[in-house]
DRENDO-682440 format. One line per field, with one value per residue: residue in three letters; residue number from 1; x, y, z of N, C-alpha, C in turn. Coordinates in pm, 1 decimal. Atoms other than C-alpha are relative to their C-alpha. Last residue first. Layout:
<recs>
resn <- [ALA, ...];
resi <- [NUM, ...];
n.xx <- [X, ...];
n.yy <- [Y, ...];
n.zz <- [Z, ...];
ca.xx <- [X, ...];
ca.yy <- [Y, ...];
ca.zz <- [Z, ...];
c.xx <- [X, ...];
c.yy <- [Y, ...];
c.zz <- [Z, ...];
</recs>
This chain:
<recs>
resn <- [GLN, ARG, CYS, THR, GLU, GLY, GLN, CYS, LYS, ARG, LEU, VAL, GLU, LEU, ARG, THR, ARG, VAL, LYS, ASP, ILE, GLU, SER, ALA, ASP, ALA, THR, LYS, ALA, ILE, ASN, HIS, LEU, GLN, TRP, PRO, ASP, LYS, THR, LEU, ASP, TYR, TYR, GLU, VAL, PHE, LYS, THR, GLU, THR, PHE, GLU, CYS, PHE, LEU, THR, ASN, ARG, GLY, GLY, ASN, GLU, LEU, THR, ARG, LEU, CYS, VAL, TYR, THR, ASN, ASN, SER, CYS, ASP, ILE, GLU, HIS, PHE, ARG, ASP, PRO, PRO, PRO, ILE, PRO, CYS, HIS, VAL, CYS, GLY, CYS, GLN, PRO, VAL, GLY, GLU, GLY, HIS, TYR, ASP, VAL, LEU, PHE, ASP, THR, ARG, TRP, GLN, ALA, SER, PRO, LYS, PRO, GLY, GLU, GLY, ARG, ALA, VAL, ASP, PHE, PHE, SER, ARG, GLY, ASP, MET, SER, SER, PRO, ALA, ASN, ALA, GLY, THR, MET, GLU, VAL, LEU, SER, PRO, ALA, VAL, ASP, ILE, ASN, LEU, VAL, ILE, GLU, ASP, ARG, THR, GLN, ASN, GLU, PRO, VAL, GLY, PRO, GLY, ARG, LEU, LEU, MET, PRO, ILE, ARG, ILE, ASP, ARG, GLU, TYR, PRO, GLU, ARG, LYS, ASP, GLY, PRO, ILE, CYS, PHE, GLN, GLY, MET, GLN, PHE, GLY, HIS, ASP, SER, SER, ILE, PRO];
resi <- [196, 195, 194, 193, 192, 191, 190, 189, 188, 187, 186, 185, 184, 183, 182, 181, 180, 179, 178, 177, 176, 175, 174, 173, 172, 171, 170, 169, 168, 167, 166, 165, 164, 163, 162, 161, 160, 159, 158, 157, 156, 155, 154, 153, 152, 151, 150, 149, 148, 147, 146, 145, 144, 143, 142, 141, 140, 139, 138, 137, 136, 135, 134, 133, 132, 131, 130, 129, 128, 127, 126, 125, 124, 123, 122, 121, 120, 119, 118, 117, 116, 115, 114, 113, 112, 111, 110, 109, 108, 107, 106, 105, 104, 103, 102, 101, 100, 99, 98, 97, 96, 95, 94, 93, 92, 91, 90, 89, 88, 87, 86, 85, 84, 83, 82, 81, 80, 79, 78, 77, 76, 75, 74, 73, 72, 71, 70, 69, 68, 67, 66, 65, 64, 63, 62, 61, 60, 59, 58, 57, 56, 55, 54, 53, 52, 51, 50, 49, 48, 47, 46, 45, 44, 43, 42, 41, 40, 39, 38, 37, 36, 35, 34, 33, 32, 31, 30, 29, 28, 27, 26, 25, 24, 23, 22, 21, 20, 19, 18, 17, 16, 15, 14, 13, 12, 11, 10, 9, 8, 7, 6, 5, 4, 3, 2, 1];
n.xx <- [-94.0, 73.0, 42.6, -116.2, -35.5, 73.2, 125.9, 65.5, -12.1, 21.4, 143.4, 70.1, -19.9, 81.2, 139.0, 1.9, 0.2, 134.9, 95.6, -25.4, 57.3, 143.7, 36.4, -6.7, -116.1, 16.9, -65.1, -141.4, -69.9, -123.5, -59.9, -147.2, -57.5, -91.8, 48.6, 123.9, 40.2, -51.8, 14.4, 131.9, 26.3, 57.3, 1.4, 59.7, 37.3, 20.4, -87.2, -89.6, -54.7, -79.0, 63.7, -90.0, 42.7, -118.7, 33.1, -71.4, 120.0, -10.3, -129.7, -94.0, 64.9, -28.1, 73.2, -28.5, 65.8, 17.9, -25.4, 19.5, -81.9, -0.8, 67.3, -104.2, -74.9, -117.2, -82.2, -149.8, -47.1, 31.0, -102.9, 44.0, 141.4, 8.6, -19.0, 116.8, 42.6, -82.1, -91.2, 48.5, 112.9, 122.0, -22.4, -29.1, -6.6, -136.6, -25.3, -58.8, 43.4, 53.3, -60.9, 85.7, -61.4, 86.3, -37.1, 67.8, -27.0, -37.0, -94.4, 63.7, -9.3, -30.1, -117.4, -125.8, -23.3, -47.7, -136.1, -92.8, -63.7, 80.9, 133.9, -18.0, -25.7, 122.8, 9.2, 128.3, 31.3, 50.0, -106.4, 43.0, -47.6, -132.1, -114.0, -48.3, -137.6, -94.9, -43.8, 89.8, 133.1, -3.3, -12.2, 135.2, 87.0, -28.0, 37.0, 148.1, 45.4, -28.6, 103.3, -17.0, 78.8, 0.5, -64.8, -119.2, -118.4, -96.9, -140.8, -82.2, 38.4, 36.6, -83.7, -125.3, 1.3, 50.6, 111.6, 42.9, 93.0, 79.3, 67.3, 145.5, 76.4, -13.9, 31.0, 138.7, 94.9, 13.2, -33.0, -129.5, -92.1, -10.7, -36.2, 101.8, 133.4, 76.0, 15.4, -119.0, -114.7, -101.7, 61.1, -83.5, -37.1, 21.1, -108.3, -108.7, 25.3, -121.5, 29.9, -87.0];
n.yy <- [-16.8, -18.6, 129.4, 69.1, -39.7, -113.9, -33.0, -122.7, -108.7, 49.6, 22.2, -135.4, -70.4, 68.4, -47.3, -137.9, -8.5, 41.1, -108.1, -116.1, 37.1, 0.8, -139.5, -51.2, -86.7, -138.9, -16.5, 31.4, -76.5, -48.5, -105.3, -6.5, 130.1, -11.7, 93.3, -48.5, 105.7, 126.3, -2.6, 54.7, -85.0, 54.5, -105.1, 43.9, -103.3, 57.4, -71.0, 96.8, 94.1, -61.3, 56.2, 48.4, 20.5, 25.2, 7.5, 86.7, 62.2, 105.2, 24.1, 31.9, 9.4, -115.2, 12.0, -103.4, 39.7, -113.6, 17.1, -126.3, -41.4, -145.5, -50.6, -5.5, -123.2, 3.7, -116.6, 9.9, -34.0, -142.1, -92.8, -125.1, -28.5, -66.4, 92.2, 76.2, -45.6, 43.1, 105.3, 106.8, -51.3, -8.3, -92.2, 73.7, 142.0, 51.1, -9.6, 116.2, 11.6, 133.1, 40.2, 80.9, 60.6, 110.1, 88.4, -9.6, 108.0, 120.1, 99.6, 106.0, 127.0, 123.0, -23.2, -14.8, -141.1, -72.1, 38.9, -112.1, 15.0, -76.9, 60.0, 120.8, -40.6, -58.6, 50.5, 11.3, -119.2, 20.3, 62.4, 126.3, 118.9, 40.8, -45.6, 105.7, 40.2, -37.9, -137.6, -88.0, 2.0, -91.9, -139.1, -35.4, -17.5, -129.0, -109.2, -12.8, -105.9, -128.1, -27.6, 79.1, -59.4, 81.4, -58.4, 77.4, -81.7, 72.5, -46.2, 97.9, 139.0, 58.7, 114.4, -36.9, -115.3, -119.8, -52.5, -131.1, -58.7, -110.3, -87.9, 9.0, -81.2, -141.7, -44.6, 30.9, -79.8, 35.6, -111.9, 18.8, -83.9, -122.7, -115.4, -101.6, 57.6, -53.9, 109.2, -6.9, -64.6, 95.4, 134.0, 104.0, 105.4, 136.7, 64.3, 52.2, 132.9, 78.8, 140.6, 102.8];
n.zz <- [107.4, 125.0, 49.6, 49.3, 133.4, 59.4, -64.7, 39.6, -95.4, -134.8, -18.0, 7.1, -126.4, -99.3, 18.9, -36.9, -146.5, -43.6, 34.1, -88.2, -134.2, 11.2, -2.1, -138.6, -20.8, 45.6, 128.9, -4.8, -100.9, 58.7, -89.7, 8.0, -15.7, -111.1, -103.4, -63.7, -88.6, 48.7, 145.4, 38.1, 116.6, 123.0, 102.4, 124.0, 102.3, 131.6, 97.4, 60.8, -99.9, -105.7, -121.9, -101.1, -137.0, -81.8, -137.2, -91.9, -57.2, -94.4, -63.2, 100.8, 133.7, 84.6, 125.9, 99.1, 126.0, 91.9, 143.8, 58.0, 114.5, -5.6, 122.9, 105.5, -1.5, -89.7, 32.3, -5.2, -136.8, -19.5, 51.0, -64.6, 40.2, 130.8, 116.6, 44.3, 132.4, 111.4, -39.2, -85.7, -67.6, 83.3, 109.8, 121.4, -22.5, -27.4, -145.7, -69.3, -137.6, -37.0, -125.5, -82.5, -120.7, -46.3, -108.3, -129.7, -90.7, 82.0, -53.1, -77.6, 72.8, -78.9, -89.4, 69.1, 23.9, -114.2, -36.2, 28.5, 131.1, 97.0, 14.6, 79.2, 136.2, 53.3, 139.9, 64.7, 82.8, 137.6, 86.9, 64.9, -75.8, 49.7, -81.2, -91.4, 20.5, -102.9, 25.2, -71.9, 64.2, 114.6, -52.5, -50.8, 117.3, 62.9, -86.8, -4.5, 89.2, -64.7, -101.4, -120.1, -107.8, -118.3, -115.0, -40.7, -25.9, -82.7, 9.0, 72.2, 2.3, 129.7, 20.3, 58.9, 88.0, -59.6, 79.0, -49.0, 96.2, -48.2, 97.9, -10.6, 95.3, -22.8, -137.5, -24.5, 69.9, 141.8, 86.8, 63.6, -74.1, 70.5, -83.2, 9.5, 10.4, -114.9, -95.4, -85.7, 62.0, 46.3, 0.9, 64.1, -93.0, 46.5, 74.0, -83.9, -48.4, 9.4, -37.9, 47.5];
ca.xx <- [17992.1, 17678.8, 17839.9, 18030.6, 17698.1, 17592.1, 17853.3, 18149.2, 18357.6, 18272.2, 18239.3, 18591.1, 18721.4, 18566.1, 18723.3, 19071.0, 19007.6, 18908.5, 19220.2, 19444.8, 19285.0, 19348.4, 19711.0, 19756.2, 19640.5, 19375.1, 19486.6, 19428.5, 19092.4, 18969.8, 18695.9, 18539.3, 18181.6, 18005.4, 17713.1, 17774.7, 18139.8, 18283.5, 18072.3, 18037.4, 18411.0, 18423.9, 18634.2, 18610.8, 18840.6, 18871.1, 19002.1, 18829.9, 18660.1, 18612.2, 18498.1, 18618.0, 18420.2, 18477.3, 18195.4, 18254.0, 18094.6, 18360.3, 18290.8, 18011.3, 17805.9, 18007.8, 17855.6, 18075.0, 17970.5, 18212.5, 18178.3, 18190.0, 18153.7, 18035.5, 17951.2, 18211.8, 17954.5, 17729.5, 17384.0, 17174.3, 16808.6, 16682.7, 16861.6, 16629.5, 16651.6, 17033.6, 17014.1, 17043.3, 17382.8, 17406.9, 17385.3, 17176.4, 17287.8, 17631.9, 17979.5, 17953.2, 17939.3, 18025.3, 17684.4, 17643.9, 17489.3, 17668.5, 17708.6, 17632.0, 17774.0, 17720.6, 17866.1, 17798.8, 17943.2, 17875.5, 17695.0, 17525.2, 17727.9, 17595.2, 17604.9, 17381.7, 17105.5, 17058.5, 16848.1, 16542.5, 16322.3, 16089.6, 16235.9, 16589.8, 16484.3, 16331.8, 16629.9, 16716.4, 17042.4, 17134.9, 17358.4, 17122.8, 17309.6, 17272.2, 16903.5, 16671.4, 16523.9, 16147.9, 15915.8, 15722.9, 15891.4, 16227.2, 16151.8, 16031.4, 16356.0, 16574.5, 16391.0, 16415.5, 16787.2, 16916.3, 16737.9, 16969.8, 16919.4, 17181.0, 17099.8, 17008.7, 16652.2, 16357.7, 16058.9, 15713.2, 15528.5, 15699.9, 15694.0, 15550.4, 15275.8, 15326.7, 15458.3, 15785.7, 15892.8, 16200.5, 16365.6, 16613.7, 16982.2, 17185.5, 17088.7, 17065.3, 17388.4, 17597.6, 17718.4, 17531.9, 17250.6, 16971.5, 16945.4, 16857.5, 17057.7, 17377.7, 17596.2, 17690.1, 17334.9, 17112.3, 16794.6, 16931.8, 16644.0, 16589.3, 16587.5, 16263.0, 16051.0, 16006.4, 15722.8, 15779.9];
ca.yy <- [14707.8, 14688.6, 14543.9, 14862.1, 15042.5, 14851.2, 14615.9, 14434.3, 14177.9, 13852.4, 14029.0, 14170.3, 13828.5, 13656.0, 13911.5, 13833.8, 13460.5, 13490.6, 13692.6, 13447.0, 13151.2, 13320.0, 13392.6, 13025.2, 12906.8, 12637.9, 12273.4, 12214.4, 12394.3, 12249.0, 12036.5, 11841.3, 11726.8, 12064.6, 11971.5, 12282.3, 12187.9, 12394.4, 12704.9, 12610.2, 12645.8, 12489.9, 12548.5, 12346.5, 12392.5, 12180.5, 12382.0, 12121.1, 12362.4, 12656.7, 12479.7, 12705.6, 12752.2, 12896.7, 12887.9, 13001.6, 13149.7, 13386.7, 13593.9, 13653.2, 13830.3, 13769.5, 13522.7, 13465.8, 13274.9, 13326.0, 13071.8, 13035.2, 12701.0, 12527.1, 12163.2, 12054.4, 12157.4, 11872.6, 11832.7, 11521.0, 11563.7, 11577.4, 11249.8, 11046.2, 10741.3, 10756.3, 10663.6, 10949.3, 11051.0, 10958.1, 11233.9, 11481.6, 11815.7, 11685.6, 11730.4, 11419.6, 11533.4, 11896.6, 11978.4, 12053.9, 12289.1, 12384.3, 12757.1, 12844.2, 13099.8, 13221.7, 13560.6, 13731.3, 13802.8, 14003.2, 14289.4, 14562.0, 14863.7, 15175.4, 15532.1, 15436.9, 15307.6, 14935.4, 14811.3, 15000.3, 14694.5, 14790.0, 14508.4, 14642.4, 14983.0, 14830.0, 14605.2, 14801.5, 14726.8, 14496.2, 14549.2, 14792.6, 15043.5, 15319.9, 15342.1, 15276.6, 15594.0, 15638.2, 15636.9, 15325.9, 15125.5, 15235.8, 15075.0, 14752.3, 14740.3, 14801.4, 14512.3, 14264.6, 14313.3, 14109.3, 13806.8, 13833.3, 13952.9, 13870.3, 14048.6, 13818.2, 13941.4, 13751.4, 13950.0, 13812.6, 14123.7, 14452.8, 14578.7, 14926.6, 14834.4, 14486.9, 14139.2, 13982.8, 13621.6, 13498.3, 13161.2, 13008.2, 12930.4, 12816.6, 12453.2, 12349.1, 12535.6, 12360.7, 12494.3, 12240.6, 12290.3, 12156.9, 11794.0, 11447.9, 11128.7, 11317.5, 11107.9, 11430.6, 11429.5, 11174.5, 11382.9, 11722.6, 11958.5, 12286.6, 12610.9, 12769.2, 12976.7, 13333.5, 13567.4, 13942.3];
ca.zz <- [-1864.8, -1651.9, -1343.9, -1270.4, -1244.0, -935.2, -791.6, -942.9, -757.6, -928.3, -1263.2, -1248.5, -1128.7, -1433.1, -1662.7, -1521.5, -1544.1, -1912.0, -1991.1, -1807.6, -1988.2, -2321.6, -2229.3, -2135.3, -2479.5, -2451.8, -2413.5, -2044.2, -2022.8, -2354.0, -2200.0, -2491.7, -2444.3, -2405.5, -2636.3, -2853.2, -2920.1, -3204.7, -3144.3, -2777.6, -2710.9, -2365.6, -2059.2, -1736.0, -1441.2, -1123.7, -829.0, -601.0, -362.8, -595.6, -909.2, -1189.9, -1502.2, -1853.2, -2108.2, -2461.8, -2772.4, -2903.7, -3210.0, -3461.5, -3196.7, -2878.9, -2633.5, -2327.9, -2019.1, -1728.6, -1452.0, -1073.4, -902.4, -588.1, -654.5, -390.7, -131.2, -227.5, -381.4, -389.8, -298.8, -661.6, -720.7, -502.8, -730.9, -690.4, -317.8, -65.2, 72.7, 442.2, 529.7, 334.0, 185.2, 97.1, 243.7, 457.4, 819.7, 739.9, 580.7, 213.1, -40.4, -353.6, -415.2, -774.8, -1004.7, -1358.2, -1447.1, -1777.2, -2119.8, -2431.3, -2258.2, -2460.5, -2565.5, -2408.8, -2548.3, -2840.2, -2608.9, -2654.6, -2936.5, -3059.0, -3090.0, -2805.1, -2598.6, -2659.3, -2534.6, -2216.4, -2150.8, -1834.2, -1667.1, -1388.2, -1082.0, -908.4, -686.5, -948.6, -867.7, -1160.5, -1314.6, -1325.9, -1625.8, -1519.4, -1792.2, -1648.3, -1311.2, -1481.8, -1679.2, -1373.6, -1193.5, -1482.5, -1561.2, -1266.4, -1415.7, -1717.2, -2074.8, -2335.2, -2660.2, -2946.7, -2999.2, -3151.8, -3277.4, -3347.2, -3232.2, -3159.3, -2790.9, -2782.3, -2540.0, -2399.7, -2451.8, -2340.7, -2362.6, -2184.7, -2234.7, -1991.0, -2029.4, -1728.6, -1690.9, -2056.9, -2120.6, -1858.6, -1525.0, -1305.8, -1059.6, -1277.9, -1182.2, -1304.0, -1342.2, -1420.3, -1657.6, -1841.5, -1982.4, -1812.7, -1771.3, -1683.1, -1595.3, -1771.7, -1575.5, -1470.0, -1703.4, -1822.6, -1896.6, -1897.7];
c.xx <- [27.0, 89.2, -66.6, -33.1, 118.0, 44.0, -57.0, -129.6, -82.6, -5.0, -33.2, -149.9, -62.1, 16.0, -94.4, -143.1, -6.7, -7.7, -140.5, -98.3, 22.0, -63.5, -153.7, -42.4, -4.6, 128.9, -11.7, 73.1, 153.0, 88.3, 133.2, 53.0, 146.3, 58.1, 93.7, -54.0, -128.1, -57.9, 43.5, -27.7, -132.0, -16.4, -47.1, -2.4, -60.7, -45.2, -8.6, 103.8, 103.3, 60.8, 87.2, -80.0, 109.1, -46.9, 123.1, -64.7, 51.7, -133.7, -5.6, 137.3, 107.0, -61.5, 18.6, -76.3, 16.1, -58.7, -14.1, 42.9, -32.8, 95.9, -15.3, -67.0, 108.0, 75.8, 109.5, 61.0, 150.0, 43.0, -24.2, 97.7, -55.0, -143.7, -25.7, 34.2, -113.6, -59.7, -76.9, 107.8, -55.9, -115.2, -119.6, 22.0, 40.2, 10.1, 136.1, 19.1, 65.1, -34.4, -64.9, 77.9, -105.7, 63.2, -102.6, 54.3, -72.7, 38.9, 22.0, 102.8, -65.7, 7.7, 40.8, 124.0, 136.9, 26.5, 46.6, 145.2, 96.1, 60.1, -85.8, -134.0, 18.9, 17.1, -119.3, 11.8, -133.7, -22.4, -44.6, 109.3, -46.3, 54.1, 132.4, 113.6, 38.6, 141.3, 102.3, 33.6, -100.9, -130.8, -5.8, 0.6, -141.8, -94.3, 31.3, -37.2, -151.8, -44.1, 22.0, -114.7, 3.8, -74.7, -15.7, 70.2, 115.2, 124.9, 83.5, 143.2, 99.1, -36.5, -42.2, 95.8, 138.7, 0.9, -45.4, -109.1, -48.8, -89.7, -65.3, -66.0, -147.7, -78.8, -0.4, -40.8, -146.1, -117.9, -11.1, 29.5, 141.0, 92.8, -1.8, 30.2, -114.3, -141.7, -66.9, -3.2, 112.7, 116.5, 99.6, -72.0, 86.6, 56.2, -41.2, 101.3, 112.4, -30.6, 128.5, -44.2];
c.yy <- [-129.1, 9.7, 7.8, -137.0, -70.4, 28.3, 119.2, 21.3, 128.9, 113.0, -48.2, -22.6, 135.1, 64.3, -62.1, 58.6, 139.6, 7.1, -37.8, 112.3, 115.8, -33.3, 17.4, 145.5, 64.3, 80.1, 146.8, 22.3, -24.9, 79.1, 38.5, 119.0, 0.0, -140.3, -2.2, -92.4, 38.4, -120.6, -132.0, 10.8, -53.1, 107.7, -60.1, 121.2, -64.5, 109.0, -60.6, 62.2, -93.9, -95.3, 36.6, -48.3, -51.0, -13.0, -46.0, -1.8, -102.9, -47.8, -120.3, -31.3, -27.2, -25.6, 128.3, -29.0, 116.3, -53.8, 139.1, -5.6, 149.1, 51.2, 151.5, 35.8, 5.8, 129.3, 6.2, 131.0, 0.4, 44.0, 146.2, 111.4, 122.4, 36.1, 75.1, -91.2, -85.5, 49.9, -109.2, -98.3, -101.7, 48.4, 22.7, 87.8, -76.3, -152.9, -67.9, 21.3, -127.0, -6.0, -127.9, -44.6, -76.0, -54.4, -103.4, -106.7, 21.7, -115.0, -111.8, -103.2, -105.8, -116.4, -127.9, 15.0, 19.8, 146.7, 78.0, -34.6, 107.6, -4.8, 73.0, -65.7, -117.9, 44.1, 60.3, -54.3, -23.7, 127.4, -8.9, -53.6, -129.5, -125.1, -54.8, 55.6, -108.0, -44.1, 47.1, 147.6, 87.6, 3.2, 94.0, 144.4, 40.6, 25.9, 137.2, 124.4, 28.4, 118.9, 130.8, 30.1, -96.5, 76.7, -91.2, 54.2, -89.7, 86.4, -83.9, 40.5, -83.2, -146.1, -64.1, -110.8, 39.6, 114.6, 128.2, 50.1, 133.9, 52.3, 116.8, 96.7, -22.3, 86.3, 150.0, 31.6, -26.6, 75.2, -27.2, 116.6, -12.4, 100.8, 124.7, 115.5, 100.9, -51.8, 48.9, -105.2, 7.3, 66.5, -102.5, -132.7, -99.0, -98.4, -141.9, -62.1, -34.7, -139.0, -77.3, -139.1];
c.zz <- [-70.2, -123.9, -138.0, -56.7, -61.1, -143.9, -72.8, 84.9, -27.1, 100.5, 139.4, 28.6, 0.9, 136.0, 102.8, -11.0, 53.1, 154.9, 50.9, -23.6, 96.9, 132.5, -7.8, 4.3, 140.1, 29.6, -53.2, -132.0, 0.1, 102.3, -56.5, 82.5, 11.6, 39.8, 120.0, 111.6, 75.2, 74.4, -59.3, -150.6, -56.1, -102.4, -130.3, -96.9, -121.7, -95.5, -139.6, -95.9, -58.6, 97.0, 117.1, 120.3, 89.9, 147.6, 76.9, 139.3, 94.3, 54.2, 95.0, 56.4, -105.5, -134.4, -79.3, -130.3, -94.1, -128.7, -72.0, -145.0, -36.0, -113.0, 5.4, -137.0, -105.6, -11.9, 104.0, -47.4, 11.0, 140.3, 26.7, -37.5, 70.9, -43.4, -128.9, -117.9, -45.9, -129.2, 65.7, 29.8, 102.4, 81.9, -90.9, -123.5, -126.6, 10.3, 25.6, 147.4, 58.3, 149.2, 44.5, 123.2, 75.8, 123.1, 21.2, 96.4, 133.0, 91.4, -96.2, 37.9, 88.1, -90.3, 72.1, 86.4, -68.9, -31.0, 122.6, 25.0, -37.3, -140.2, -102.9, -28.5, -92.5, -146.4, -67.4, -143.7, -71.0, -73.7, -147.4, -97.0, -63.6, 77.0, -48.2, 83.6, 106.2, -43.0, 101.5, -16.9, 74.1, -70.2, -118.8, 50.7, 43.8, -117.5, -64.2, 80.3, 15.7, -77.9, 72.4, 96.8, 121.6, 110.1, 121.2, 123.4, 45.2, 8.2, 90.2, -23.2, -75.9, 12.4, -133.8, -28.1, -49.9, -100.2, 71.0, -90.3, 59.3, -112.4, 73.8, -100.8, 24.7, -94.9, 15.2, 143.0, 33.1, -57.7, -147.6, -98.0, -58.1, 65.7, -86.3, 93.4, -11.3, -9.3, 133.2, 114.6, 103.1, -67.3, -58.0, 15.0, -75.7, 99.9, -44.5, -87.4, 96.6, 54.0, -19.2, 50.2];
</recs>
């Protein structure tokens, strides 16, 4: 597999330059796969995460991945067969980041560096946990809670692909509860329970 690093914000959301934010250009990265049995010129829509690489490599060797691994093999998907019939592929995933900071000022460096040294600026209030949902023909959303400030962001990326309109305060309360419940499940899962 060939992948890349995350994109870099270059002014979006008034951020001078960074990649530690819960926005699409920060959390989505491409993956290219080539090898025996992998069809050429094929694009797949299944969500593959970095936690899926190890189980996939294990399966490619003919072995079984241990049940303690959080990810799942995408080997069948890569060969164009889709997920195994007994397993529905994921439609959502956890995104989390733990902001760095020291007690003196809450940021990595004290005093806080000038704006031209933006790559050195990160603070503990930039700690968040998100649920990214991509249902084929259905919901395309990102829900995030910043743990220190309790700030919530919720975007419908079908209607708002640039994530400019936070709908957290206008969305139906039952919808928010459902999303928070799923987010908690993913935050606490381990091994096989993370593959559902």
